[in-house]
SEMAR-724272 format. One line per 4 residues: number of its first residue (from 1); their letters; for each residue x, y, z of C-alpha. Coordinates in pm, whole numbers, plus 50000, padded with zeros to 5 digits. Last residue first. Layout:
NUM	a	X:Y:Z; ...
***
This chain:
134	liyr	50182:48058:49295; 49858:48176:49361; 49934:48353:49692; 49840:48636:49850
130	mrvq	49863:48903:50103; 49688:49076:50389; 49688:49399:50414; 49544:49562:50704
126	qtet	49478:49952:50687; 49499:50174:50972; 49471:50521:51018; 49543:50787:51288
122	pgsv	49463:51214:51265; 49124:51111:51106; 49071:51190:50762; 49180:50909:50574
118	dfra	48981:50705:50338; 48963:50376:50170; 48971:50235:49805; 49066:49955:49710
114	adfr	48700:49861:49501; 48742:50194:49420; 49074:50165:49275; 49029:49882:48995
110	ppgf	49105:49517:49098; 49442:49372:48996; 49394:49076:48734; 49126:48843:48688
106	riap	48945:48719:48962; 49048:48949:49297; 48856:48960:49617; 48922:49318:49795
102	nrsf	49141:49320:50100; 49030:49666:50234; 49381:49791:50103; 49576:49548:49862
98	gfge	49717:49219:49819; 50026:49095:49634; 50308:48793:49657; 50516:48597:49458
94	rpig	50481:48429:49124; 50222:48604:48966; 49999:48483:48674; 50061:48680:48370
90	aftd	50220:48328:48222; 50443:48299:48525; 50476:48656:48693; 50705:48812:48907
86	lkan	50605:49146:49129; 50916:49363:49074; 51250:49532:49279; 51476:49222:49187
82	gned	51440:49139:49629; 51446:48784:49509; 51096:48745:49758; 50881:49075:49657
78	hivs	50642:48993:49900; 50360:49336:49695; 50179:49586:49871; 49884:49825:49693
74	vaya	49759:50084:49878; 49452:50304:49797; 49383:50631:49855; 49064:50868:49922
70	gpsl	49182:51272:50173; 49243:51399:50368; 49634:51442:50343; 49904:51235:50492
66	atfr	50147:51367:50735; 50300:51057:50770; 50304:50726:50607; 50347:50396:50851
62	vere	50478:50046:50770; 50405:49681:50967; 50492:49367:50891; 50886:49388:50912
58	tapv	51059:49090:50866; 51000:49133:50421; 51224:49403:50483; 51157:49760:50390
54	srti	51048:49971:50082; 50797:50269:50071; 50670:50399:49804; 50467:50759:49785
50	aaad	50240:50862:49466; 50293:51171:49411; 50412:51176:49088; 50204:50873:48981
46	gkcd	50468:50775:48642; 50420:50405:48745; 50182:50386:49134; 50114:49998:49052
42	pfhd	49815:49978:49131; 49693:50179:49112; 49852:50535:48845; 49460:50602:48716
38	adat	49263:50573:48998; 49580:50840:49141; 49530:50891:49581; 49834:50657:49565
34	lclr	50011:50448:49806; 50255:50225:49675; 50410:50022:49936; 50725:49695:49812
30	iqgk	50756:49428:50121; 51112:49269:50032; 51326:49002:50030; 51286:48637:50246
26	dsrl	51095:48684:50588; 50798:48389:50457; 50442:48314:50341; 50323:48672:50381
22	gtvd	50019:48670:50621; 49946:48983:50709; 50113:49315:50618; 49943:49627:50855
18	vtld	49964:49940:50718; 50032:50255:50973; 49805:50595:50858; 49913:50939:50956
14	tvpa	49654:51186:50857; 49694:51566:50831; 49513:51790:50962; 49571:52180:50747
10	agpl	49650:52441:50952; 49434:52779:50934; 49530:52811:51387; 49866:52529:51463
6	lsvv	49808:52286:51585; 49922:52124:51290; 50208:52265:51305; 50266:52152:51656
2	im	50173:51841:51545; 50413:51784:51297
***
């Protein structure tokens, strides 16, 4: 990929590292969704261009490579029981969640603009702090 990016006229690309902090346990999976589409944030459902990753909760760094420059947002869930979804009780998350830029959480997930960040350089890092309500 480095050789391609040095060619004249080649589009610049960025590698993004997401550092996940504040997990309450090493159980289960960390599930991440990276999107540039505000209409599909935070779950990425129906977004063909979204990039998702699932890694063991023991891994606290997740890398996305060769991203085009632009605005993105990341959502993260700590799927402690490994059922591939964020479990809730009466609409309140029972598992951990977090977003890029760590916006304030009120009622429901933040809007895309609150979690939005720009990628432009060769490497970027976002730290996502996990939150637990129940």
